[in-house]
C-alpha angles and dihedrals in degrees: 000000000000121000099190121127138165105312093226099041113111117228142162139042092290098052108141095031114118122205126185105210120201094163125122139190114017116311101059096033090052090055094048090044089062089057093045091050088062096049107274114143101242113191109197108208109203134180118243090270091053131222111334090242094061098081094036094071124152094222131186114256090241095048104126095192107032093201100126120042128193094255094052094043092052099057103021100052117125091028134115122227124223116179115214132160101220090191088072126074092234092052093050093048091050090050092052089051090056090049094057096080103021127109098219145006116209127192140164102196122135114273113286099022096108091044091055089051091052090245102109123152090256093054093046091046089059088057094046116017093191092054119133110209115199120195127184118189137155094257105012134249130298090236090075101025129340106233118204085233094052095126097043115113114231140192134181096283092052092050091048091051099045096034091062103245095112091053092064098037125083144072096279144000092274098052118066108190138201114244111245103239118053094264090156085068103028099050093051088046091054091049091048090053091050093045094050091047092050092049093047089053090052091048091052090052097045108018089236123118128200147191115269114200125191121178114202091221092050092051093052091047089052092061089048088061093134092066091055095057092037089058093045100041102031104022091238131148099203118214134191111320102199116214096323138069119261095231109007121078136220089022116125148041123333131184125256128186091262105026138319140307135195125234127186104181099136094127120092090237091060106033099072089047091053091052092048093047090051091049094248104112091155090064089061091058097041106123090224089064104027097116141014095267093049091049089053092050093048097033097130093054091046093049089053092049095049092044091056089053099046094045089067091067137059120241090255092052091049090049089054093048101039108018112115093002100078132005100287141144137166120243102254131196123203092270089056091046092052091055097044119105093217093066092043096053090042090053092231095145112062130181118220130187115262115191110226096029142031120291117293127218122239134171116282132226113290097193107081123196128184100209103029107023119189121223147173097263103164140025119247112286126256113245108284092354094142102032097113095042095049094046091048089051089051090056103258118148120243093245091053091048090053089055093049093048091049088057098039121016126084114249092252088073 
């Protein structure tokens, strides 16, 4: 389906909120994307070379312009692009003008970058006392807790490693494994979006802004919460868990003739039904598996038994037998997802315009609202596409804008 609407039409629960977005790559842009998807005006301030993801594509082979790649389109949709060189006086003054009436500034530079530019939180707060300043870094900001790793650069794989998620992911105890999607970026981005939104709400109630600090490693640790209490309560140091749960069974991935399926029938109410549906009623009365504790104790034997049963059926046959009767789902790749009616009716695959080629498909908005629905309303912006409009809206004179654009904006704009 297509998610494009009138470029100027307000929508969503956050209509009227204005965010100045200095973030690049994946983590920060994902957080501000969540706000833009629900109607916030997100102004992406980019240097003259643009976000680092712009030149990386990937681009279709037949793309005649190669100005908007799949990566950039996915997490920078619904945003506006203003091109400013913050190393110049004119660029910094234009940026301060944008800050005067915004709700939040968000950045994911390494610690100290904004201070060296003369654009620290404290300076911007003097311009706009209700300003929320969101910062996302690998190891946080000294304002909320000075990590010994404060100056270390970090990317997704570093956050996954040091936040603890790799240590519990993998096929066996000896093989820690990176999680497929960039969760070391995306999870911190989600928490940044929530933190900024919470602080903006507080500022609207009190007139007082604040500094919002998200460390990538902290965010990853937060979603590994189970390991924290396991270590405290049980004295465990959990390792990789493979495709099954460490103490719930059956709860994991099982083979089919043509792939894999997931089954979560660990509860007594579901387990006998699973056995009956798979034609193995005797398994449901086996004393080794008669209750949740016994299934935990004998989990390896039970996993082997269920695997031998599921492997006799295709994924479609298992869907027919188990779907809707117990917690069950086939393991789906993106081709499966694209052909599945659930994702179609939920509008989770959205086409956006892509100058130089035909529309491209990106992921839709997962948070659904009945009164103020979010949407993918616009493609990702071209570099500097909205510089003049946004500076005019901020009150800058045309002659001043011309000077800023001469310093900052690529010749195409």
